[in-house]
C-alpha positions in Angstrom: 0.0 0.1 0.0 1.4 3.2 -1.1 0.5 6.3 1.1 1.4 9.9 1.2 3.6 10.0 4.3 3.1 13.5 5.5 -0.4 13.2 5.1 -0.6 10.0 7.3 1.7 11.7 9.7 -0.8 14.8 9.7 -3.8 12.4 10.4 -1.8 10.6 13.2 -1.0 13.8 14.9 -4.5 14.8 14.9 -5.4 11.7 16.7 -2.6 12.0 18.8 -3.9 15.3 20.2 -7.4 14.2 20.5 -7.1 13.9 24.3 -6.4 17.2 24.8 -9.1 18.7 22.2 -12.6 20.1 23.2 -14.4 19.8 19.9 -15.5 16.7 18.4 -12.9 14.3 17.6 -12.9 11.1 15.6 -10.6 7.7 15.9 -8.3 6.7 18.7 -6.0 8.6 20.6 -2.6 6.6 20.8 0.0 8.8 22.7 3.7 8.6 21.5 6.6 10.0 24.0 8.6 11.8 21.6 8.3 13.4 18.2 7.1 11.6 15.2 8.9 12.4 11.7 7.3 9.6 9.6 5.1 6.7 9.0 5.1 2.9 7.6 2.2 0.9 7.4 3.1 -2.9 7.3 -0.6 -4.8 6.4 1.0 -8.2 6.0 1.9 -8.0 9.8 -0.7 -5.3 11.0 2.3 -2.8 12.2 2.6 0.9 12.0 6.2 1.8 12.4 6.6 5.3 13.9 9.9 7.2 13.2 10.5 8.6 16.9 12.8 11.3 16.0 13.3 12.8 19.5 13.6 9.6 21.2 15.8 7.6 18.6 14.0 4.6 18.0 11.1 3.4 15.7 7.8 2.7 17.6 5.8 -0.4 16.5 2.3 -0.2 16.9 -0.1 -3.2 16.6 -2.8 -1.8 14.2 -5.3 -4.6 15.7 -5.3 -3.2 19.0 -3.6 0.0 18.6 -0.9 -0.7 21.4 2.8 0.3 21.2 5.1 -2.9 21.3 9.0 -3.3 21.4 10.6 -0.5 19.7 13.3 -0.9 17.4 16.3 1.2 18.3 18.3 2.9 15.8 21.9 4.8 16.1 20.8 8.4 15.1 17.7 10.3 15.3 15.1 8.4 12.4 14.0 10.9 9.9 12.3 8.7 7.4 11.0 4.9 7.3 10.1 3.0 4.1 8.8 -0.4 3.7 9.8 -2.8 0.9 7.1 -4.2 -1.6 6.2 -7.4 0.1 7.2 -6.1 3.4 10.4 -7.8 4.1 12.7 -4.9 4.6 12.4 -1.8 6.9 14.6 1.1 5.7 15.1 3.8 8.2 16.7 7.1 7.5 18.6 9.1 9.9 19.3 12.6 10.5 22.2 14.0 12.8 22.9 17.1 11.4 25.3 18.7 14.3 28.2 20.5 13.3 30.8 18.4 15.0 29.3 15.3 13.7 31.7 13.1 11.4 28.7 11.4 9.8 25.6 13.4 9.7 23.4 10.5 8.3 22.8 6.8 8.1 20.5 3.9 7.3 19.3 1.3 9.4 18.0 -1.6 7.4 15.8 -4.0 9.0 15.1 -7.8 7.5 11.9 -8.1 9.3 11.7 -11.8 8.2 15.1 -12.8 9.2 15.2 -10.9 12.2 18.7 -9.3 11.5 19.9 -5.7 10.7 22.5 -3.7 8.9 24.0 -0.2 9.6 25.3 2.1 6.7 26.8 5.3 7.5 26.5 8.4 5.4 27.9 11.8 5.4 25.1 13.7 5.0 21.4 13.5 6.9 18.7 11.5 5.3 15.6 13.6 4.2 13.4 11.1 3.0 13.3 7.2 1.8 10.7 5.6 -0.2 10.0 2.3 -2.3 8.4 2.1 -5.7 7.6 -0.9 -7.5 11.2 -1.9 -7.7 13.3 -3.6 -5.0 15.5 -0.7 -4.4 14.6 2.3 -2.1 15.1 5.9 -3.3 17.2 7.5 -0.2 17.3 11.6 -0.7 20.2 13.1 1.7 20.9 17.0 1.5 23.5 16.4 -1.2 22.7 12.8 -2.7 20.1 10.7 -4.1 20.6 7.1 -3.5 19.2 3.8 -4.6 19.6 1.1 -1.9 19.5 -2.4 -2.2 18.3 -3.6 1.2 19.2 -7.3 0.9 23.1 -6.3 -0.2 23.3 -3.3 1.9 24.7 -1.9 -1.5 23.9 1.9 -2.9 23.8 3.3 -6.3 24.2 7.4 -6.6 22.3 9.0 -8.9 22.9 12.2 -10.4 21.9 14.6 -8.2 19.6 17.4 -9.7 20.0 19.9 -7.1 21.5 19.9 -3.4 18.8 20.1 -0.8 18.7 21.6 2.9 17.8 20.6 6.1 17.6 22.7 9.4 21.1 22.2 11.6 20.7 20.6 14.9 20.3 21.6 17.5 16.8 23.6 17.0 14.9 25.9 19.5 12.4 24.2 21.8 9.0 23.3 20.3 10.7 22.8 16.9 9.1 19.3 15.3 10.6 16.7 12.8 8.7 18.2 9.7 9.8 22.2 10.3 13.4 20.3 10.5 13.5 18.0 7.7 11.2 19.8 5.7 10.8 17.1 3.2 8.0 14.5 2.1 7.6 11.7 -0.6 4.6 10.3 -2.2 4.3 7.1 -4.4 1.7 6.7 -7.3 -0.4 3.7 -6.7 1.3 1.8 -9.7 4.6 2.3 -7.6 6.3 4.0 -11.0 6.5 7.6 -10.0 8.1 8.7 -6.6 7.4 12.6 -5.9 9.9 14.6 -3.5 9.0 17.8 -2.1 12.3 19.6 -0.3 13.7 22.8 0.4 16.8 23.9 -1.5 17.2 26.9 1.4 15.7 26.3 4.8 16.6 30.1 5.3 14.1 30.9 2.2 11.0 29.0 2.7 9.7 30.2 -0.7 12.6 28.2 -2.5 11.3 24.7 -2.8 12.6 21.7 -5.0 10.1 18.9 -6.6 12.2 15.9 -7.6 10.5 13.1 -9.8 11.8 9.9 -10.2 10.6 7.5 -12.6 11.2 4.0 -11.1 11.1 1.9 -14.3 13.4 4.5 -16.2 15.7 5.2 -13.2 15.5 8.7 -13.9 15.2 11.8 -11.9 13.7 15.2 -12.9 13.7 18.3 -11.2 10.7 21.2 -10.9 12.4 24.2 -9.0 9.7 26.5 -7.6 9.6 30.0 -6.3 6.5 30.6 -4.7 4.9 33.5 -2.4 3.1 32.3 0.0 5.5 29.2 0.4 4.0 26.4 -0.9 2.6 25.4 2.5 2.4 21.9 4.1 5.4 19.5 3.3 3.1 16.8 2.0 2.7 15.0 -1.4 0.1 13.0 -2.7 0.2 11.0 -6.0 -2.7 9.9 -8.3 -2.7 6.3 -9.8 -0.3 6.8 -12.7 1.8 9.7 -11.5 0.3 12.2 -13.9 -1.0 14.3 -11.3 0.2 14.9 -8.0 -0.6 17.6 -5.0 2.7 19.4 -3.5 1.5 21.3 -0.5 -1.2 22.9 -1.5 -0.3 22.8 -5.3 -1.8 20.5 -8.0 0.7 19.8 -10.5 0.7 17.8 -13.8 2.7 17.3 -17.2 0.0 18.2 -19.0 -3.1 21.0 -18.7 -5.1 20.9 -15.3 -8.5 21.1 -16.1 -11.7 22.2 -14.0 -12.8 18.9 -13.2 -8.9 18.2 -11.7 -9.3 20.5 -8.9 -12.7 20.5 -7.4 -11.1 21.4 -3.8 -8.3 23.3 -4.3 -7.8 26.5 -1.6 -8.2 29.3 -3.9 -10.0 31.4 -1.3 -12.9 33.2 -3.6 -10.6 33.4 -6.7 -12.2 32.2 -9.7 -11.1 28.9 -10.7 -9.4 29.0 -14.2 -8.1 26.8 -16.7 -4.5 27.4 -16.7 -3.8 27.9 -20.5 -2.5 31.7 -20.1 1.0 32.6 -19.7 -0.5 35.8 -17.6 -0.9 33.4 -14.7 2.7 32.4 -14.4 5.8 32.4 -16.2 7.7 29.0 -17.1 11.3 28.9 -18.6 11.8 27.1 -21.9 8.7 25.1 -23.3 5.8 25.1 -21.0 5.4 21.4 -20.4 4.6 21.6 -16.9 1.7 23.3 -15.3 0.4 24.2 -11.8 -2.7 25.3 -10.0 -3.1 26.6 -6.5 -3.3 29.5 -4.1 -2.2 32.9 -5.5 -0.9 31.0 -8.8 -0.3 34.5 -10.4 2.8 35.2 -7.8 4.4 32.0 -8.7 7.4 31.0 -11.0 8.0 27.8 -12.1 11.5 26.8 -13.7 12.9 23.5 -15.1 
């Protein structure tokens, strides 16, 4: 099952604060001592793996009774979790972005069937990790895009379309993992497209990058976005075949976006418009990608 990770995280956070809310709530509240950075659902085992960033472990929830089991301890703060197709391997990305650290990131790979683990040190913090339809995980760090074979523990470095950024540690109190890592992934239902939303410069929230990875072609593409206001929540949702995807509050597509494609976009009383006029925005080169969202007339898309 492919999930929009940060969307699920937001839903999980809503459930977690349910006990302290006075308005009507839904679902069941499950308390986690720490701060959650990512989730992965294991349907075969009925488990939810919860990356607990501040506690340095992966919580394991039994989805049948919503109780926490024995956690999976990792070496560094876990920033991302990804479960392989079939559910054998859990890849945990780690984020240790302190100035004195010699290795600012790493991977812990759990073989859930064999009950063994493998640790890999990385020079840069991990922002995101995700599996598509293939057997290799796409792991994104601030400097590299890696294909990781979880069985062999080998890595292939892909040509990085752009360096990315994440906040250095330590951070002020009440700064939570989504504000530190500032990255998210989404996978199309057919597993052929992985979309990554991340920051190019954490000091400039308007400067974001959307990276598209085509699993079958082993190919990365980049859309660099300068937006005012910023793109909003670092969440990604991809449709069945990867032809359309939401990044923050922006709907994007390689082709034109029709009215029927955007029935609920937050345009805040602005008239919904078929984006076929360059008066709405500016694109560099051939206009092969289109976007729709809030205040689109103030955005610039570059390829």
